[in-house]
C-alpha positions as CSV (number, residue, x, y, z in Angstrom):
1,M,0.0,0.0,0.0
2,A,2.9,2.4,0.8
3,H,4.0,2.4,-2.9
4,N,0.5,3.0,-4.2
5,L,-0.1,5.6,-1.6
6,E,3.0,7.6,-2.7
7,K,1.8,7.5,-6.4
8,T,-1.7,8.5,-5.3
9,L,-0.4,11.5,-3.3
10,Q,1.4,12.6,-6.4
11,W,-1.8,12.2,-8.4
12,A,-3.6,14.3,-5.8
13,T,-1.0,17.0,-6.2
14,D,-1.6,17.1,-9.9
15,W,-5.4,17.0,-9.6
16,L,-5.4,19.7,-7.0
17,A,-3.7,22.1,-9.5
18,M,-6.7,21.9,-11.8
19,P,-9.6,24.3,-11.5
20,K,-12.4,23.5,-9.1
21,L,-15.8,24.4,-10.4
22,Q,-19.4,24.2,-9.6
23,Y,-21.5,21.5,-11.3
24,M,-24.9,22.9,-12.4
25,N,-27.4,21.4,-14.7
26,G,-25.0,19.0,-16.2
27,S,-22.2,21.5,-16.8
28,W,-19.0,22.7,-15.0
29,V,-19.2,26.4,-14.2
30,Q,-17.2,28.9,-12.3
31,G,-18.6,30.4,-9.0
32,D,-19.7,33.9,-9.6
33,S,-19.7,35.4,-6.0
34,G,-16.5,37.3,-6.5
35,D,-15.2,35.5,-3.4
36,S,-12.6,32.7,-3.4
37,W,-12.1,30.0,-0.7
38,K,-8.8,28.3,0.1
39,V,-8.9,24.7,1.1
40,N,-6.1,24.0,3.6
41,N,-4.1,21.0,4.7
42,P,-4.5,20.9,8.5
43,A,-1.4,18.9,9.0
44,N,0.9,21.7,7.8
45,N,-1.6,24.6,7.2
46,Q,-0.7,24.9,3.6
47,V,-3.1,25.7,0.9
48,L,-4.3,22.6,-1.1
49,C,-6.5,24.4,-3.7
50,Q,-9.0,27.2,-4.0
51,F,-12.3,27.8,-5.7
52,E,-14.6,30.7,-6.6
53,M,-17.7,30.4,-4.4
54,A,-21.2,30.4,-5.8
55,S,-23.4,33.5,-5.1
56,A,-27.0,33.4,-3.8
57,A,-28.1,34.2,-7.4
58,Q,-26.2,31.3,-8.7
59,I,-27.5,29.0,-6.0
60,E,-31.1,30.0,-7.0
61,Q,-30.3,29.3,-10.7
62,M,-29.1,25.9,-9.7
63,A,-32.3,25.3,-7.7
64,I,-34.5,26.5,-10.6
65,H,-32.8,24.0,-13.0
66,A,-33.2,21.1,-10.5
67,N,-36.9,22.0,-9.9
68,H,-37.5,22.1,-13.7
69,L,-36.2,18.5,-13.8
70,H,-38.4,17.6,-10.9
71,E,-41.5,19.1,-12.6
72,T,-40.9,17.1,-15.8
73,K,-40.8,13.9,-13.6
74,L,-38.1,12.6,-15.9
75,W,-36.1,11.0,-13.1
76,A,-39.1,10.1,-11.1
77,K,-40.5,8.1,-14.0
78,T,-37.2,6.5,-14.9
79,S,-37.6,2.7,-14.4
80,R,-36.8,1.6,-10.9
81,T,-34.4,-1.0,-12.5
82,E,-32.5,1.8,-14.2
83,R,-32.5,4.0,-11.1
84,A,-31.1,1.0,-9.0
85,N,-28.4,0.3,-11.7
86,I,-27.3,4.0,-11.5
87,L,-27.0,3.8,-7.8
88,K,-25.0,0.6,-8.1
89,A,-22.8,2.2,-10.8
90,I,-21.9,5.1,-8.4
91,A,-21.1,2.5,-5.8
92,Q,-18.7,0.8,-8.3
93,L,-17.1,4.1,-9.2
94,I,-16.3,4.7,-5.5
95,R,-14.8,1.2,-5.1
96,D,-12.7,1.6,-8.3
97,N,-11.3,4.9,-7.0
98,Q,-11.0,3.9,-3.3
99,E,-7.4,5.0,-2.8
100,K,-7.8,8.4,-4.6
101,L,-11.0,9.1,-2.7
102,A,-9.3,8.2,0.6
103,V,-6.4,10.5,0.0
104,L,-8.7,13.3,-1.0
105,E,-10.8,12.7,2.2
106,S,-7.8,12.8,4.5
107,L,-5.9,15.7,3.0
108,P,-8.2,18.5,4.0
109,N,-9.9,16.8,6.9
110,G,-6.8,15.4,8.8
111,K,-8.2,12.1,9.7
112,L,-5.8,9.1,9.3
113,Y,-5.6,7.7,5.9
114,S,-6.4,4.3,7.3
115,E,-9.6,5.7,8.7
116,S,-10.6,7.0,5.3
117,Y,-9.4,4.0,3.3
118,D,-10.6,1.2,5.5
119,G,-13.7,2.8,6.9
120,D,-15.3,5.8,5.3
121,I,-14.8,5.2,1.6
122,P,-15.9,1.5,1.4
123,T,-19.0,2.4,3.5
124,C,-19.9,5.1,1.0
125,A,-20.0,2.4,-1.8
126,D,-22.0,0.2,0.5
127,I,-24.6,3.1,1.0
128,F,-25.3,3.4,-2.7
129,D,-25.7,-0.4,-3.0
130,Y,-28.0,-0.5,0.0
131,Y,-30.3,2.1,-1.3
132,A,-30.3,0.7,-4.8
133,G,-32.0,-2.3,-3.2
134,W,-34.7,0.0,-1.7
135,V,-35.7,1.6,-5.0
136,D,-38.6,-0.9,-5.6
137,K,-39.4,-1.8,-2.0
138,F,-40.6,1.5,-0.4
139,Y,-44.2,2.2,-1.4
140,G,-47.7,3.0,-0.4
141,E,-50.4,0.9,1.3
142,N,-54.0,-0.1,1.2
143,C,-55.8,1.4,4.1
144,P,-58.9,-0.2,5.8
145,V,-61.9,2.0,5.4
146,E,-65.7,1.7,5.4
147,D,-67.5,-0.5,2.8
148,G,-68.0,1.1,-0.6
149,F,-64.7,2.9,-0.6
150,L,-61.1,2.0,-1.5
151,N,-58.3,4.1,0.0
152,F,-54.7,3.7,-0.8
153,T,-51.6,5.8,-0.4
154,T,-48.8,6.5,-2.8
155,R,-45.3,7.8,-2.0
156,E,-44.1,10.5,-4.4
157,P,-40.7,12.2,-4.7
158,I,-40.6,15.3,-2.3
159,G,-38.8,17.5,-4.8
160,V,-35.5,19.3,-5.0
161,C,-33.3,18.2,-2.0
162,G,-30.7,20.5,-0.6
163,L,-28.0,18.3,1.0
164,I,-25.6,20.1,3.3
165,A,-22.8,17.7,4.3
166,P,-20.3,18.4,7.3
167,W,-16.6,18.4,7.3
168,N,-15.9,15.5,9.7
169,F,-17.2,12.7,7.4
170,P,-17.4,14.5,4.1
171,L,-18.1,11.8,1.5
172,Y,-19.8,9.4,4.0
173,Q,-22.3,12.0,5.1
174,A,-22.9,13.1,1.5
175,S,-23.5,9.5,0.4
176,L,-26.1,9.1,3.2
177,K,-28.1,11.9,1.8
178,I,-27.6,11.5,-2.0
179,A,-28.4,7.8,-2.3
180,P,-31.8,7.7,-0.6
181,A,-32.8,11.1,-2.3
182,L,-32.0,9.6,-5.8
183,A,-33.6,6.3,-4.9
184,M,-36.9,8.0,-4.3
185,G,-36.8,10.0,-7.5
186,N,-35.5,13.4,-6.4
187,P,-32.9,15.7,-7.9
188,V,-30.3,16.9,-5.5
189,I,-28.1,19.8,-4.8
190,L,-25.1,18.8,-2.7
191,K,-23.2,21.4,-0.7
192,P,-20.1,19.9,0.9
193,S,-18.3,21.8,3.6
194,E,-16.1,24.4,2.2
195,Y,-13.3,22.9,4.3
196,T,-13.5,19.5,2.8
197,P,-15.0,19.5,-0.7
198,L,-12.4,17.4,-2.5
199,T,-14.1,14.0,-2.5
200,A,-17.5,15.5,-3.5
201,I,-15.7,17.2,-6.4
202,F,-13.8,14.1,-7.5
203,L,-16.9,11.9,-7.3
204,M,-18.9,14.3,-9.3
205,E,-16.2,14.4,-11.9
206,L,-16.3,10.6,-12.0
207,I,-20.2,10.6,-12.4
208,D,-20.1,13.2,-15.1
209,E,-17.5,11.2,-17.0
210,H,-18.9,7.8,-16.7
211,L,-22.8,8.0,-16.3
212,N,-25.3,9.7,-18.5
213,L,-27.6,11.3,-16.1
214,P,-30.4,13.8,-16.7
215,E,-29.2,17.4,-16.5
216,G,-29.9,18.9,-13.1
217,L,-30.3,15.7,-11.4
218,I,-27.1,15.9,-9.2
219,N,-25.7,19.4,-8.6
220,L,-22.5,20.4,-6.8
221,L,-22.5,23.6,-4.9
222,L,-19.2,25.0,-3.7
223,T,-19.6,27.9,-1.3
224,N,-19.6,28.9,2.3
225,G,-22.4,29.1,4.8
226,I,-23.1,32.8,4.2
227,H,-23.9,32.3,0.5
228,A,-25.5,28.8,1.0
229,N,-28.2,30.5,3.2
230,Q,-30.0,30.8,-0.1
231,L,-30.2,27.1,-0.5
232,T,-32.4,26.9,2.8
233,L,-34.4,30.0,1.7
234,S,-35.1,29.0,-1.9
235,E,-38.7,28.1,-2.8
236,N,-37.4,25.9,-5.6
237,V,-35.9,23.6,-2.8
238,H,-38.4,21.4,-1.2
239,K,-36.3,19.5,1.4
240,V,-33.1,20.2,3.3
241,S,-31.0,17.6,4.9
242,F,-28.3,19.1,7.2
243,T,-25.6,17.6,9.4
244,G,-23.8,20.0,11.5
245,S,-24.1,22.2,14.6
246,T,-27.4,22.8,16.5
247,D,-27.0,26.6,16.1
248,V,-27.0,26.3,12.2
249,G,-29.8,23.8,12.5
250,R,-31.9,26.4,14.2
251,K,-31.2,28.9,11.4
252,I,-32.2,26.3,8.8
253,I,-35.6,25.7,10.6
254,A,-36.2,29.5,10.6
255,N,-35.4,29.8,6.9
256,A,-37.6,26.9,6.1
257,G,-40.4,28.6,7.9
258,Q,-39.7,32.0,6.2
259,S,-39.8,30.4,2.8
260,N,-42.0,27.5,1.7
261,L,-42.1,25.4,4.8
262,K,-39.7,22.9,3.3
263,T,-39.1,19.6,5.1
264,T,-36.0,19.5,7.2
265,T,-33.8,16.6,8.5
266,L,-31.3,17.7,11.0
267,E,-28.5,15.6,12.4
268,L,-27.0,17.9,15.0
269,G,-24.8,18.0,18.0
270,G,-24.1,15.5,20.9
271,K,-22.8,15.1,24.3
272,S,-23.1,11.4,24.6
273,P,-22.6,9.5,27.9
274,C,-21.0,6.2,28.4
275,V,-21.9,4.6,31.8
276,F,-19.5,2.1,33.3
277,F,-21.2,0.1,36.1
278,E,-19.2,-1.7,38.7
279,D,-19.7,-5.0,36.9
280,T,-18.6,-3.9,33.5
281,P,-17.7,-7.1,31.6
282,A,-14.1,-7.5,30.4
283,L,-13.2,-4.2,31.9
284,D,-9.9,-3.6,30.1
285,A,-11.5,-4.5,26.7
286,S,-14.4,-2.3,27.4
287,I,-12.1,0.6,28.2
288,D,-10.1,0.0,25.1
289,R,-13.3,0.1,22.9
290,A,-14.7,3.2,24.6
291,F,-11.4,5.0,24.3
292,E,-11.1,4.0,20.6
293,V,-14.5,5.4,19.6
294,M,-14.0,8.5,21.8
295,F,-10.6,9.5,20.3
296,S,-10.8,8.1,16.7
297,C,-11.1,10.7,14.0
298,K,-9.5,13.2,16.4
299,G,-12.8,13.2,18.5
300,E,-14.5,15.1,15.7
301,K,-17.7,12.9,15.8
302,C,-21.2,13.9,16.9
303,S,-22.0,10.5,18.4
304,E,-18.7,10.0,20.3
305,P,-18.9,9.3,24.1
306,T,-17.5,12.5,25.4
307,R,-18.7,11.8,29.0
308,F,-17.5,8.7,30.8
309,I,-19.8,8.2,33.8
310,I,-18.0,5.7,35.9
311,H,-18.9,3.9,39.1
312,D,-17.0,4.9,42.3
313,S,-15.7,1.4,42.8
314,I,-13.8,1.3,39.5
315,Y,-13.4,5.0,38.8
316,D,-9.7,5.4,39.7
317,Y,-8.7,2.2,37.7
318,V,-10.7,3.3,34.6
319,V,-9.2,6.9,34.6
320,A,-5.7,5.5,35.1
321,R,-6.1,3.1,32.1
322,L,-7.5,6.0,30.0
323,V,-4.6,8.3,30.9
324,E,-2.1,5.6,30.0
325,K,-3.7,5.1,26.7
326,A,-3.8,8.8,26.0
327,N,-0.3,9.4,26.8
328,A,0.8,6.7,24.4
329,V,-0.9,8.1,21.3
330,Q,1.3,9.4,18.6
331,C,0.0,12.4,16.7
332,G,1.1,12.9,13.1
333,S,0.4,13.3,9.4
334,P,-2.7,11.3,8.2
335,F,-0.2,9.7,5.7
336,D,2.3,8.6,8.4
337,L,1.4,5.0,8.9
338,N,2.8,5.1,12.4
339,A,0.4,8.0,13.4
340,Q,-2.6,7.2,15.6
341,Q,-4.2,10.7,15.5
342,G,-4.2,13.3,12.9
343,P,-4.8,17.1,13.2
344,Q,-8.0,18.8,13.8
345,C,-9.8,19.7,10.6
346,N,-9.4,23.5,10.6
347,E,-8.0,26.4,12.6
348,A,-11.4,27.6,13.8
349,Q,-12.2,24.2,15.2
350,F,-8.6,23.9,16.7
351,N,-9.0,27.3,18.5
352,K,-12.5,26.4,19.8
353,I,-11.2,23.1,21.3
354,M,-8.1,24.9,22.9
355,Q,-10.5,27.4,24.4
356,Y,-12.6,24.7,26.0
357,I,-9.5,23.0,27.3
358,E,-8.6,26.3,29.0
359,I,-12.1,26.5,30.5
360,G,-11.8,22.8,31.6
361,K,-8.5,23.6,33.5
362,Q,-10.6,25.9,35.7
363,E,-13.4,23.5,36.2
364,A,-11.9,20.1,36.6
365,E,-8.5,18.1,37.1
366,L,-6.5,17.8,33.8
367,V,-5.0,14.3,33.9
368,A,-3.9,13.9,30.3
369,G,-3.0,16.1,27.3
370,G,-4.4,19.6,27.4
371,Y,-1.9,21.1,24.9
372,R,-0.9,21.4,21.3
373,D,1.3,18.7,19.9
374,I,4.2,20.3,18.1
375,E,6.6,17.4,18.1
376,G,8.6,16.7,15.0
377,D,6.8,17.7,11.8
378,N,3.7,18.7,13.7
379,A,4.7,22.3,14.5
380,Q,2.6,24.0,11.8
381,G,-0.4,21.6,12.0
382,F,-3.5,21.7,14.2
383,F,-2.6,18.8,16.5
384,I,-4.0,18.5,20.0
385,R,-3.0,15.8,22.4
386,P,-5.7,13.5,23.6
387,T,-7.1,15.4,26.6
388,I,-8.8,13.8,29.7
389,F,-10.4,15.7,32.6
390,S,-11.2,14.0,35.8
391,K,-13.5,14.9,38.7
392,V,-15.7,16.8,36.4
393,D,-18.9,18.3,37.8
394,P,-21.8,17.2,35.6
395,K,-22.9,20.9,35.4
396,A,-19.5,22.2,34.2
397,R,-19.3,23.7,30.8
398,I,-17.0,21.0,29.5
399,A,-19.6,18.5,30.5
400,Q,-22.6,20.3,29.1
401,E,-21.3,21.9,25.8
402,E,-20.3,20.1,22.6
403,I,-16.5,20.5,22.2
404,F,-16.2,18.3,19.1
405,G,-12.6,17.3,19.6
406,P,-10.3,14.9,21.6
407,V,-11.5,16.0,25.0
408,L,-13.0,13.5,27.4
409,C,-14.8,14.3,30.7
410,C,-14.8,11.6,33.5
411,I,-17.5,11.8,36.0
412,A,-18.1,9.5,39.1
413,F,-21.3,8.1,40.3
414,S,-22.6,6.0,43.2
415,T,-26.2,4.9,42.4
416,V,-28.1,3.8,39.3
417,E,-30.4,6.7,39.6
418,E,-27.5,9.1,39.8
419,A,-25.9,7.6,36.7
420,V,-29.2,8.1,34.8
421,D,-29.7,11.7,36.0
422,I,-26.1,12.6,34.9
423,A,-26.6,10.9,31.5
424,N,-29.8,12.8,30.8
425,D,-28.6,16.1,32.2
426,T,-27.7,17.7,28.8
427,A,-29.5,19.5,26.0
428,Y,-28.5,16.7,23.7
429,G,-29.8,13.2,23.2
430,L,-27.9,11.6,20.3
431,A,-26.3,8.4,21.7
432,A,-25.4,6.6,25.0
433,G,-23.5,3.6,26.1
434,I,-24.0,1.3,29.0
435,Y,-21.5,-1.3,30.3
436,T,-22.7,-4.0,32.8
437,S,-23.0,-7.7,33.1
438,N,-26.5,-7.4,34.4
439,I,-28.6,-7.4,31.3
440,S,-31.8,-6.7,33.3
441,L,-30.1,-3.5,34.6
442,A,-29.0,-2.7,31.1
443,H,-32.5,-2.7,29.8
444,Q,-33.9,-0.7,32.7
445,V,-31.2,1.9,32.2
446,A,-31.6,2.0,28.4
447,E,-35.3,2.7,28.7
448,K,-34.6,5.7,31.1
449,I,-31.8,7.3,29.1
450,D,-33.2,9.9,26.7
451,A,-31.1,9.3,23.6
452,G,-31.8,8.1,20.1
453,M,-29.2,5.3,20.1
454,L,-28.2,3.0,22.9
455,F,-25.2,0.8,22.9
456,I,-25.0,-2.0,25.5
457,N,-21.6,-3.5,26.1
458,R,-20.0,-2.2,22.9
459,Y,-20.1,1.5,22.3
460,G,-20.6,2.6,18.6
461,C,-22.5,-0.1,16.7
462,Y,-23.7,1.1,13.3
463,G,-25.4,-0.5,10.3
464,L,-27.2,0.8,7.3
465,S,-30.3,-1.1,8.2
466,S,-30.5,0.6,11.6
467,P,-31.7,4.3,12.0
468,F,-29.2,6.9,13.1
469,G,-30.4,10.1,14.8
470,G,-31.0,11.6,18.2
471,F,-33.6,13.3,20.5
472,K,-33.8,16.8,22.0
473,Q,-31.3,19.3,20.5
474,S,-29.5,16.5,18.6
475,G,-31.8,16.8,15.7
476,W,-35.0,15.9,13.8
477,G,-35.5,12.7,11.8
478,K,-33.3,9.8,11.1
479,E,-30.7,8.8,8.6
480,M,-29.9,5.3,7.3
481,A,-32.4,2.4,6.9
482,N,-35.9,2.9,5.5
483,H,-36.4,5.8,8.0
484,S,-34.4,8.2,5.8
485,L,-36.4,7.1,2.7
486,A,-39.6,8.5,4.3
487,S,-38.1,11.9,4.6
488,Y,-37.4,12.0,0.8
489,T,-41.0,11.3,-0.1
490,K,-44.5,12.8,0.4
491,V,-47.6,10.6,1.0
492,K,-50.7,11.0,-1.1
493,S,-54.0,9.5,0.1
494,V,-56.4,8.4,-2.7
495,W,-60.1,7.6,-2.2
496,V,-62.2,5.7,-4.6
497,S,-65.9,5.5,-4.3
498,F,-67.7,2.3,-5.5
499,G,-71.2,3.8,-5.4
500,E,-72.3,7.2,-4.4
501,Y,-71.1,10.2,-6.3
């Protein structure tokens, strides 16, 4: 792999030197806002490429083209077999270009190349294959009504879908939105994060080169959040799927209400707890797993367990093991095969995390990390040591607010009721973990914890057939499984009278 990786990195250098354009209505066009955006490498803070951002007017034009296609019903009436075959073809394009996509995913994001190559990119292909299988399996129903009438429902495409993907899992999150939207017959406008647009651009180039799709079916919008506001205001956009911060989610809801009351799916923030009871099975292995999911991808994950709620009887042991593991982590370039943690994605996020670490030093006991890693070649990059705070008050800011980085809070508890109260004492409700050998207790606690996903004795279990999404301020709606399909359709009820007119 090392030899191929070297060649692919050189290919990426050449590819990055080429113009980066918007893809609108089947054509590549220059952004017209007059503002350019530089995409940086967070490992060394050097510029990878830049692009001209789209203006609000250009975004609206993109939406008009996509809506025209929606109104013609050309894609919606394309045979389901053909639609499924196109989704499978996109999956194959991803697999055929796995190494290139993995490099382009890690370069601007900072996650380890192995995390992209072994995890993110193959899953993207699986997503398109999975939803190809749903094209002809998600449909209406016959409803039981009074004699003399027939009532049935149909599911119709919802319309133009504005898909706003985050920078932490750029292509993975984009795929989770594009695939179900296309499967249900909708045109899409994909807006990747301006920090990490490379895989979206390259995949769109592959699709444009190899697949003959209707003009306006898949559009690529390169711009920042200020200009992209138009995507959520446009009356030519009928649904917005957004993954990102809760604050931006609120703005999208306001914009939807201000315009055409478009449907919104929001996958937002998290402050997920992981509860270790005194009878945690295979304690060392459980600690290892929880540490892994907490600190993988530099802690830039919405569902990561950022609060370890640990029973008094094992608290000191668990914290000591966590500190030992944190101190052994090697930070470095995503393409250094010895590195175990890459840089934070961008300078703004780096600064936010460091500010929270300073807050934490005033609120709790810092037992690991807490500083910028500038060892060796890391000096110019946005590297932060895995950071652990102990003796954290559940009401502390670092225990209540989403940090979105490699910062863990350890909180002690004595009783089951106390553990549940601490777990629920947050504005978020995305995920939660429970470790105990008592399966009856596990079910009781799972029922009481107010979160959209519960992991018992193994934190972080995901599958495309299982819904992903949270409660409270962690968002609206679900992604994955057939639950996401519902949000890309609208239900029509049809009544037929057999007698009276």
